TORKOL-4160 file (C-alpha; in steps of 0.2 Angstrom, whole numbers, padded with zeros to 4 digits, m for minus):
359
<pt num="1" X="m0097" Y="0196" Z="m0081"/>
<pt num="2" X="m0091" Y="0190" Z="m0064"/>
<pt num="3" X="m0101" Y="0179" Z="m0053"/>
<pt num="4" X="m0107" Y="0186" Z="m0036"/>
<pt num="5" X="m0096" Y="0179" Z="m0022"/>
<pt num="6" X="m0111" Y="0170" Z="m0014"/>
<pt num="7" X="m0113" Y="0160" Z="m0030"/>
<pt num="8" X="m0095" Y="0155" Z="m0030"/>
<pt num="9" X="m0096" Y="0150" Z="m0012"/>
<pt num="10" X="m0112" Y="0140" Z="m0016"/>
<pt num="11" X="m0104" Y="0132" Z="m0031"/>
<pt num="12" X="m0089" Y="0127" Z="m0021"/>
<pt num="13" X="m0099" Y="0119" Z="m0008"/>
<pt num="14" X="m0110" Y="0110" Z="m0020"/>
<pt num="15" X="m0094" Y="0103" Z="m0029"/>
<pt num="16" X="m0088" Y="0097" Z="m0012"/>
<pt num="17" X="m0104" Y="0089" Z="m0007"/>
<pt num="18" X="m0104" Y="0079" Z="m0024"/>
<pt num="19" X="m0086" Y="0074" Z="m0021"/>
<pt num="20" X="m0090" Y="0068" Z="m0004"/>
<pt num="21" X="m0106" Y="0059" Z="m0009"/>
<pt num="22" X="m0095" Y="0048" Z="m0021"/>
<pt num="23" X="m0085" Y="0041" Z="m0007"/>
<pt num="24" X="m0095" Y="0026" Z="0001"/>
<pt num="25" X="m0091" Y="0018" Z="0018"/>
<pt num="26" X="m0091" Y="0000" Z="0014"/>
<pt num="27" X="m0086" Y="m0007" Z="0031"/>
<pt num="28" X="m0082" Y="0000" Z="0048"/>
<pt num="29" X="m0071" Y="m0008" Z="0062"/>
<pt num="30" X="m0068" Y="m0007" Z="0080"/>
<pt num="31" X="m0053" Y="0000" Z="0089"/>
<pt num="32" X="m0045" Y="m0018" Z="0090"/>
<pt num="33" X="m0045" Y="m0020" Z="0071"/>
<pt num="34" X="m0036" Y="m0005" Z="0063"/>
<pt num="35" X="m0035" Y="m0009" Z="0044"/>
<pt num="36" X="m0018" Y="m0010" Z="0035"/>
<pt num="37" X="m0019" Y="m0015" Z="0017"/>
<pt num="38" X="m0032" Y="m0024" Z="0006"/>
<pt num="39" X="m0033" Y="m0038" Z="m0007"/>
<pt num="40" X="m0048" Y="m0044" Z="m0017"/>
<pt num="41" X="m0048" Y="m0060" Z="m0026"/>
<pt num="42" X="m0055" Y="m0065" Z="m0043"/>
<pt num="43" X="m0071" Y="m0071" Z="m0035"/>
<pt num="44" X="m0073" Y="m0055" Z="m0025"/>
<pt num="45" X="m0067" Y="m0061" Z="m0008"/>
<pt num="46" X="m0059" Y="m0047" Z="0002"/>
<pt num="47" X="m0044" Y="m0049" Z="0013"/>
<pt num="48" X="m0036" Y="m0036" Z="0025"/>
<pt num="49" X="m0020" Y="m0035" Z="0035"/>
<pt num="50" X="m0022" Y="m0028" Z="0052"/>
<pt num="51" X="m0010" Y="m0013" Z="0055"/>
<pt num="52" X="0005" Y="m0017" Z="0067"/>
<pt num="53" X="0007" Y="0001" Z="0072"/>
<pt num="54" X="m0007" Y="m0002" Z="0084"/>
<pt num="55" X="m0001" Y="m0017" Z="0092"/>
<pt num="56" X="m0016" Y="m0028" Z="0090"/>
<pt num="57" X="m0014" Y="m0047" Z="0090"/>
<pt num="58" X="m0023" Y="m0052" Z="0073"/>
<pt num="59" X="m0012" Y="m0050" Z="0057"/>
<pt num="60" X="m0024" Y="m0054" Z="0043"/>
<pt num="61" X="m0043" Y="m0056" Z="0042"/>
<pt num="62" X="m0056" Y="m0060" Z="0028"/>
<pt num="63" X="m0069" Y="m0046" Z="0027"/>
<pt num="64" X="m0086" Y="m0054" Z="0024"/>
<pt num="65" X="m0099" Y="m0047" Z="0013"/>
<pt num="66" X="m0109" Y="m0041" Z="0028"/>
<pt num="67" X="m0094" Y="m0031" Z="0034"/>
<pt num="68" X="m0089" Y="m0043" Z="0048"/>
<pt num="69" X="m0072" Y="m0051" Z="0049"/>
<pt num="70" X="m0064" Y="m0068" Z="0053"/>
<pt num="71" X="m0046" Y="m0072" Z="0056"/>
<pt num="72" X="m0037" Y="m0078" Z="0040"/>
<pt num="73" X="m0031" Y="m0090" Z="0034"/>
<pt num="74" X="m0035" Y="m0099" Z="0050"/>
<pt num="75" X="m0036" Y="m0093" Z="0068"/>
<pt num="76" X="m0018" Y="m0100" Z="0071"/>
<pt num="77" X="m0011" Y="m0093" Z="0055"/>
<pt num="78" X="m0019" Y="m0076" Z="0058"/>
<pt num="79" X="m0008" Y="m0073" Z="0074"/>
<pt num="80" X="0010" Y="m0073" Z="0079"/>
<pt num="81" X="0018" Y="m0090" Z="0078"/>
<pt num="82" X="0020" Y="m0101" Z="0094"/>
<pt num="83" X="0033" Y="m0114" Z="0096"/>
<pt num="84" X="0038" Y="m0114" Z="0078"/>
<pt num="85" X="0020" Y="m0117" Z="0073"/>
<pt num="86" X="0010" Y="m0108" Z="0059"/>
<pt num="87" X="0007" Y="m0090" Z="0061"/>
<pt num="88" X="0011" Y="m0073" Z="0054"/>
<pt num="89" X="0023" Y="m0060" Z="0062"/>
<pt num="90" X="0020" Y="m0043" Z="0055"/>
<pt num="91" X="0010" Y="m0043" Z="0038"/>
<pt num="92" X="0006" Y="m0026" Z="0030"/>
<pt num="93" X="0007" Y="m0029" Z="0011"/>
<pt num="94" X="m0005" Y="m0042" Z="0004"/>
<pt num="95" X="m0011" Y="m0045" Z="m0014"/>
<pt num="96" X="m0022" Y="m0058" Z="m0022"/>
<pt num="97" X="m0018" Y="m0064" Z="m0040"/>
<pt num="98" X="m0030" Y="m0070" Z="m0054"/>
<pt num="99" X="m0027" Y="m0088" Z="m0049"/>
<pt num="100" X="m0034" Y="m0085" Z="m0032"/>
<pt num="101" X="m0017" Y="m0085" Z="m0023"/>
<pt num="102" X="m0016" Y="m0073" Z="m0008"/>
<pt num="103" X="0002" Y="m0066" Z="m0006"/>
<pt num="104" X="0006" Y="m0060" Z="0011"/>
<pt num="105" X="0022" Y="m0050" Z="0015"/>
<pt num="106" X="0027" Y="m0056" Z="0032"/>
<pt num="107" X="0040" Y="m0044" Z="0039"/>
<pt num="108" X="0056" Y="m0049" Z="0048"/>
<pt num="109" X="0058" Y="m0050" Z="0067"/>
<pt num="110" X="0073" Y="m0051" Z="0078"/>
<pt num="111" X="0071" Y="m0070" Z="0078"/>
<pt num="112" X="0065" Y="m0073" Z="0060"/>
<pt num="113" X="0068" Y="m0068" Z="0042"/>
<pt num="114" X="0055" Y="m0059" Z="0032"/>
<pt num="115" X="0044" Y="m0071" Z="0021"/>
<pt num="116" X="0031" Y="m0071" Z="0008"/>
<pt num="117" X="0017" Y="m0083" Z="0012"/>
<pt num="118" X="0006" Y="m0088" Z="m0002"/>
<pt num="119" X="m0011" Y="m0096" Z="0002"/>
<pt num="120" X="m0023" Y="m0104" Z="m0010"/>
<pt num="121" X="m0040" Y="m0096" Z="m0007"/>
<pt num="122" X="m0049" Y="m0109" Z="m0017"/>
<pt num="123" X="m0042" Y="m0125" Z="m0009"/>
<pt num="124" X="m0038" Y="m0116" Z="0008"/>
<pt num="125" X="m0021" Y="m0123" Z="0008"/>
<pt num="126" X="m0004" Y="m0116" Z="0010"/>
<pt num="127" X="0003" Y="m0114" Z="m0008"/>
<pt num="128" X="0021" Y="m0109" Z="m0005"/>
<pt num="129" X="0033" Y="m0099" Z="0007"/>
<pt num="130" X="0048" Y="m0088" Z="0001"/>
<pt num="131" X="0061" Y="m0082" Z="0013"/>
<pt num="132" X="0068" Y="m0065" Z="0012"/>
<pt num="133" X="0084" Y="m0066" Z="0023"/>
<pt num="134" X="0100" Y="m0056" Z="0024"/>
<pt num="135" X="0108" Y="m0049" Z="0014"/>
<pt num="136" X="0093" Y="m0046" Z="0003"/>
<pt num="137" X="0084" Y="m0039" Z="0019"/>
<pt num="138" X="0094" Y="m0027" Z="0029"/>
<pt num="139" X="0094" Y="m0026" Z="0048"/>
<pt num="140" X="0084" Y="m0010" Z="0047"/>
<pt num="141" X="0072" Y="m0016" Z="0033"/>
<pt num="142" X="0054" Y="m0013" Z="0034"/>
<pt num="143" X="0046" Y="m0024" Z="0021"/>
<pt num="144" X="0031" Y="m0013" Z="0016"/>
<pt num="145" X="0021" Y="m0018" Z="0001"/>
<pt num="146" X="0022" Y="m0029" Z="m0015"/>
<pt num="147" X="0016" Y="m0030" Z="m0033"/>
<pt num="148" X="0012" Y="m0047" Z="m0041"/>
<pt num="149" X="0017" Y="m0051" Z="m0059"/>
<pt num="150" X="0012" Y="m0069" Z="m0064"/>
<pt num="151" X="0016" Y="m0066" Z="m0082"/>
<pt num="152" X="0034" Y="m0065" Z="m0078"/>
<pt num="153" X="0032" Y="m0075" Z="m0061"/>
<pt num="154" X="0040" Y="m0061" Z="m0051"/>
<pt num="155" X="0035" Y="m0051" Z="m0036"/>
<pt num="156" X="0041" Y="m0033" Z="m0033"/>
<pt num="157" X="0043" Y="m0027" Z="m0015"/>
<pt num="158" X="0045" Y="m0010" Z="m0008"/>
<pt num="159" X="0058" Y="m0010" Z="0007"/>
<pt num="160" X="0055" Y="0006" Z="0016"/>
<pt num="161" X="0071" Y="0004" Z="0026"/>
<pt num="162" X="0079" Y="0017" Z="0037"/>
<pt num="163" X="0077" Y="0031" Z="0023"/>
<pt num="164" X="0095" Y="0029" Z="0018"/>
<pt num="165" X="0095" Y="0011" Z="0012"/>
<pt num="166" X="0077" Y="0011" Z="0005"/>
<pt num="167" X="0076" Y="m0001" Z="m0010"/>
<pt num="168" X="0066" Y="m0012" Z="m0021"/>
<pt num="169" X="0067" Y="m0031" Z="m0020"/>
<pt num="170" X="0064" Y="m0042" Z="m0035"/>
<pt num="171" X="0059" Y="m0060" Z="m0031"/>
<pt num="172" X="0059" Y="m0074" Z="m0045"/>
<pt num="173" X="0045" Y="m0086" Z="m0041"/>
<pt num="174" X="0052" Y="m0100" Z="m0051"/>
<pt num="175" X="0069" Y="m0101" Z="m0042"/>
<pt num="176" X="0065" Y="m0092" Z="m0026"/>
<pt num="177" X="0080" Y="m0080" Z="m0029"/>
<pt num="178" X="0078" Y="m0062" Z="m0023"/>
<pt num="179" X="0088" Y="m0047" Z="m0028"/>
<pt num="180" X="0090" Y="m0030" Z="m0020"/>
<pt num="181" X="0090" Y="m0016" Z="m0032"/>
<pt num="182" X="0090" Y="0004" Z="m0033"/>
<pt num="183" X="0095" Y="0004" Z="m0014"/>
<pt num="184" X="0099" Y="0022" Z="m0009"/>
<pt num="185" X="0094" Y="0029" Z="m0025"/>
<pt num="186" X="0085" Y="0045" Z="m0027"/>
<pt num="187" X="0070" Y="0035" Z="m0033"/>
<pt num="188" X="0068" Y="0026" Z="m0017"/>
<pt num="189" X="0075" Y="0037" Z="m0003"/>
<pt num="190" X="0064" Y="0051" Z="0005"/>
<pt num="191" X="0065" Y="0069" Z="0000"/>
<pt num="192" X="0068" Y="0082" Z="0014"/>
<pt num="193" X="0050" Y="0087" Z="0016"/>
<pt num="194" X="0040" Y="0087" Z="0032"/>
<pt num="195" X="0024" Y="0077" Z="0035"/>
<pt num="196" X="0013" Y="0089" Z="0044"/>
<pt num="197" X="m0005" Y="0083" Z="0048"/>
<pt num="198" X="m0017" Y="0092" Z="0060"/>
<pt num="199" X="m0004" Y="0106" Z="0062"/>
<pt num="200" X="0009" Y="0093" Z="0069"/>
<pt num="201" X="0025" Y="0087" Z="0062"/>
<pt num="202" X="0025" Y="0068" Z="0062"/>
<pt num="203" X="0040" Y="0060" Z="0070"/>
<pt num="204" X="0048" Y="0043" Z="0069"/>
<pt num="205" X="0060" Y="0037" Z="0082"/>
<pt num="206" X="0061" Y="0054" Z="0089"/>
<pt num="207" X="0065" Y="0063" Z="0073"/>
<pt num="208" X="0055" Y="0071" Z="0059"/>
<pt num="209" X="0048" Y="0057" Z="0049"/>
<pt num="210" X="0056" Y="0055" Z="0032"/>
<pt num="211" X="0049" Y="0039" Z="0024"/>
<pt num="212" X="0056" Y="0030" Z="0009"/>
<pt num="213" X="0049" Y="0019" Z="m0004"/>
<pt num="214" X="0032" Y="0013" Z="0000"/>
<pt num="215" X="0018" Y="0013" Z="m0013"/>
<pt num="216" X="0021" Y="0001" Z="m0027"/>
<pt num="217" X="0010" Y="m0007" Z="m0040"/>
<pt num="218" X="0011" Y="m0015" Z="m0057"/>
<pt num="219" X="0001" Y="m0011" Z="m0073"/>
<pt num="220" X="m0013" Y="m0022" Z="m0080"/>
<pt num="221" X="m0001" Y="m0029" Z="m0093"/>
<pt num="222" X="0014" Y="m0032" Z="m0081"/>
<pt num="223" X="0024" Y="m0020" Z="m0092"/>
<pt num="224" X="0028" Y="m0006" Z="m0079"/>
<pt num="225" X="0031" Y="m0005" Z="m0060"/>
<pt num="226" X="0026" Y="0011" Z="m0052"/>
<pt num="227" X="0033" Y="0016" Z="m0036"/>
<pt num="228" X="0038" Y="0031" Z="m0025"/>
<pt num="229" X="0044" Y="0036" Z="m0008"/>
<pt num="230" X="0031" Y="0041" Z="0004"/>
<pt num="231" X="0040" Y="0057" Z="0007"/>
<pt num="232" X="0041" Y="0062" Z="m0011"/>
<pt num="233" X="0033" Y="0074" Z="m0024"/>
<pt num="234" X="0036" Y="0062" Z="m0039"/>
<pt num="235" X="0029" Y="0045" Z="m0044"/>
<pt num="236" X="0042" Y="0034" Z="m0054"/>
<pt num="237" X="0041" Y="0019" Z="m0065"/>
<pt num="238" X="0052" Y="0006" Z="m0073"/>
<pt num="239" X="0049" Y="m0008" Z="m0085"/>
<pt num="240" X="0047" Y="m0025" Z="m0078"/>
<pt num="241" X="0059" Y="m0031" Z="m0091"/>
<pt num="242" X="0073" Y="m0020" Z="m0084"/>
<pt num="243" X="0069" Y="m0025" Z="m0066"/>
<pt num="244" X="0071" Y="m0043" Z="m0071"/>
<pt num="245" X="0087" Y="m0040" Z="m0081"/>
<pt num="246" X="0101" Y="m0047" Z="m0070"/>
<pt num="247" X="0114" Y="m0041" Z="m0082"/>
<pt num="248" X="0110" Y="m0023" Z="m0078"/>
<pt num="249" X="0120" Y="m0015" Z="m0064"/>
<pt num="250" X="0111" Y="m0003" Z="m0051"/>
<pt num="251" X="0119" Y="0012" Z="m0060"/>
<pt num="252" X="0112" Y="0005" Z="m0077"/>
<pt num="253" X="0095" Y="0001" Z="m0070"/>
<pt num="254" X="0094" Y="0019" Z="m0062"/>
<pt num="255" X="0095" Y="0026" Z="m0080"/>
<pt num="256" X="0079" Y="0016" Z="m0085"/>
<pt num="257" X="0068" Y="0024" Z="m0071"/>
<pt num="258" X="0056" Y="0037" Z="m0077"/>
<pt num="259" X="0048" Y="0051" Z="m0068"/>
<pt num="260" X="0029" Y="0047" Z="m0071"/>
<pt num="261" X="0021" Y="0062" Z="m0064"/>
<pt num="262" X="0017" Y="0072" Z="m0048"/>
<pt num="263" X="0011" Y="0066" Z="m0032"/>
<pt num="264" X="0008" Y="0071" Z="m0014"/>
<pt num="265" X="0015" Y="0064" Z="0002"/>
<pt num="266" X="0007" Y="0047" Z="0001"/>
<pt num="267" X="0004" Y="0029" Z="0006"/>
<pt num="268" X="m0004" Y="0016" Z="m0005"/>
<pt num="269" X="m0007" Y="0015" Z="m0024"/>
<pt num="270" X="m0015" Y="0005" Z="m0038"/>
<pt num="271" X="m0017" Y="0008" Z="m0056"/>
<pt num="272" X="m0031" Y="0006" Z="m0070"/>
<pt num="273" X="m0030" Y="0002" Z="m0088"/>
<pt num="274" X="m0029" Y="0020" Z="m0093"/>
<pt num="275" X="m0013" Y="0023" Z="m0083"/>
<pt num="276" X="m0022" Y="0032" Z="m0069"/>
<pt num="277" X="m0011" Y="0029" Z="m0053"/>
<pt num="278" X="m0023" Y="0031" Z="m0038"/>
<pt num="279" X="m0014" Y="0037" Z="m0023"/>
<pt num="280" X="m0018" Y="0043" Z="m0005"/>
<pt num="281" X="m0014" Y="0060" Z="0000"/>
<pt num="282" X="m0011" Y="0058" Z="0019"/>
<pt num="283" X="m0008" Y="0076" Z="0023"/>
<pt num="284" X="m0024" Y="0082" Z="0015"/>
<pt num="285" X="m0036" Y="0068" Z="0021"/>
<pt num="286" X="m0038" Y="0064" Z="0002"/>
<pt num="287" X="m0037" Y="0052" Z="m0012"/>
<pt num="288" X="m0030" Y="0058" Z="m0029"/>
<pt num="289" X="m0023" Y="0051" Z="m0045"/>
<pt num="290" X="m0007" Y="0054" Z="m0055"/>
<pt num="291" X="m0013" Y="0053" Z="m0073"/>
<pt num="292" X="m0003" Y="0047" Z="m0089"/>
<pt num="293" X="0001" Y="0065" Z="m0094"/>
<pt num="294" X="0010" Y="0067" Z="m0077"/>
<pt num="295" X="m0002" Y="0079" Z="m0069"/>
<pt num="296" X="m0010" Y="0075" Z="m0052"/>
<pt num="297" X="m0028" Y="0078" Z="m0048"/>
<pt num="298" X="m0036" Y="0077" Z="m0031"/>
<pt num="299" X="m0052" Y="0066" Z="m0032"/>
<pt num="300" X="m0059" Y="0066" Z="m0014"/>
<pt num="301" X="m0055" Y="0075" Z="0002"/>
<pt num="302" X="m0064" Y="0073" Z="0019"/>
<pt num="303" X="m0057" Y="0075" Z="0036"/>
<pt num="304" X="m0071" Y="0064" Z="0043"/>
<pt num="305" X="m0070" Y="0050" Z="0030"/>
<pt num="306" X="m0052" Y="0050" Z="0025"/>
<pt num="307" X="m0040" Y="0052" Z="0040"/>
<pt num="308" X="m0025" Y="0043" Z="0033"/>
<pt num="309" X="m0031" Y="0033" Z="0018"/>
<pt num="310" X="m0019" Y="0019" Z="0017"/>
<pt num="311" X="m0020" Y="0004" Z="0005"/>
<pt num="312" X="m0030" Y="0001" Z="m0011"/>
<pt num="313" X="m0038" Y="m0014" Z="m0020"/>
<pt num="314" X="m0047" Y="m0014" Z="m0036"/>
<pt num="315" X="m0064" Y="m0023" Z="m0035"/>
<pt num="316" X="m0072" Y="m0034" Z="m0048"/>
<pt num="317" X="m0087" Y="m0022" Z="m0047"/>
<pt num="318" X="m0079" Y="m0007" Z="m0055"/>
<pt num="319" X="m0075" Y="0001" Z="m0038"/>
<pt num="320" X="m0058" Y="0005" Z="m0030"/>
<pt num="321" X="m0058" Y="0001" Z="m0012"/>
<pt num="322" X="m0046" Y="0009" Z="0001"/>
<pt num="323" X="m0043" Y="0007" Z="0020"/>
<pt num="324" X="m0043" Y="0021" Z="0032"/>
<pt num="325" X="m0034" Y="0020" Z="0048"/>
<pt num="326" X="m0029" Y="0037" Z="0056"/>
<pt num="327" X="m0011" Y="0031" Z="0056"/>
<pt num="328" X="m0004" Y="0048" Z="0061"/>
<pt num="329" X="m0013" Y="0045" Z="0078"/>
<pt num="330" X="m0005" Y="0028" Z="0081"/>
<pt num="331" X="0008" Y="0026" Z="0094"/>
<pt num="332" X="0022" Y="0024" Z="0082"/>
<pt num="333" X="0019" Y="0041" Z="0073"/>
<pt num="334" X="0012" Y="0050" Z="0089"/>
<pt num="335" X="0026" Y="0049" Z="0102"/>
<pt num="336" X="0020" Y="0033" Z="0109"/>
<pt num="337" X="0002" Y="0038" Z="0112"/>
<pt num="338" X="m0014" Y="0031" Z="0104"/>
<pt num="339" X="m0025" Y="0045" Z="0100"/>
<pt num="340" X="m0036" Y="0036" Z="0087"/>
<pt num="341" X="m0054" Y="0042" Z="0086"/>
<pt num="342" X="m0062" Y="0027" Z="0079"/>
<pt num="343" X="m0061" Y="0031" Z="0060"/>
<pt num="344" X="m0056" Y="0013" Z="0055"/>
<pt num="345" X="m0065" Y="0009" Z="0039"/>
<pt num="346" X="m0065" Y="0003" Z="0021"/>
<pt num="347" X="m0071" Y="0015" Z="0009"/>
<pt num="348" X="m0075" Y="0014" Z="m0010"/>
<pt num="349" X="m0077" Y="0025" Z="m0025"/>
<pt num="350" X="m0080" Y="0022" Z="m0044"/>
<pt num="351" X="m0064" Y="0019" Z="m0054"/>
<pt num="352" X="m0060" Y="0031" Z="m0067"/>
<pt num="353" X="m0057" Y="0017" Z="m0079"/>
<pt num="354" X="m0059" Y="m0002" Z="m0079"/>
<pt num="355" X="m0046" Y="m0009" Z="m0067"/>
<pt num="356" X="m0040" Y="m0026" Z="m0070"/>
<pt num="357" X="m0024" Y="m0026" Z="m0059"/>
<pt num="358" X="m0017" Y="m0020" Z="m0043"/>
<pt num="359" X="m0028" Y="m0032" Z="m0033"/>
């Protein structure tokens, strides 16, 4: 017996209300603090990059338990360098490892090479600096996000690039040697699909936006790296052992890459112990998950709460945290105009399974 139409409508509305109720706003921010990505340390301390697309002066802040923020690591370090002094140029990706080291991916400028700044959050001292200059970083590089692998003392970086030379960068923490891999491969360059949000096609540099490899994360056992272009319908993975094998040519490495499953046009990602890859769905104001069986499921959708969910971090409390920043309304993706409506926040929701990595 078919259910009456009114019951179907009420049932759908109920499901939507339950879905929305599981997303909690953890912190809100003013216009001058548009969030980028998140990192959560082993002690629960939370750090956030400030998204450069809005042109604000701060680069990184610590988000305190009451939702307030303070420049991090120090007021000088949290801003652009002056006269060769301390400072950060353009941080987007950042992660905290289990030893309490905060790894900040500091993008290149016309005057300086890209860097990874490692800061000890326990001693509040500079831990180490790694430089990512040419030819590892191209003139058109956009050093976007990173995944930390302390078991193998390596960092895996997504270089979004110009859409043609998108690549992964593998950094050896013991030697400081960096390698550029999978450049221009079908796993790192964008698919020819439009990014349409609010009935508007996003443009970048005056052309329809086609954005290369961006989301990247490593599983809790540091066995697999998961990554994908933003403009793509598939999530990929490759073994860390293969990424670290310098004997493999790019052609040989490409044969080691697997299609993990379906995904939407997306920004950030993280993963739990069950192989659930959490991922944003920026054209749908949603957050979803690519499961170990390859299927994709939308978990939460809300135009009000999730206008461009961006970066994830796994908390120590069983929650997944994510930033929301309306990036489609930022000047870079909106023909030079800032049409942000003030939906700058960190949201959280219960993890599907215990998350012990991706922080």
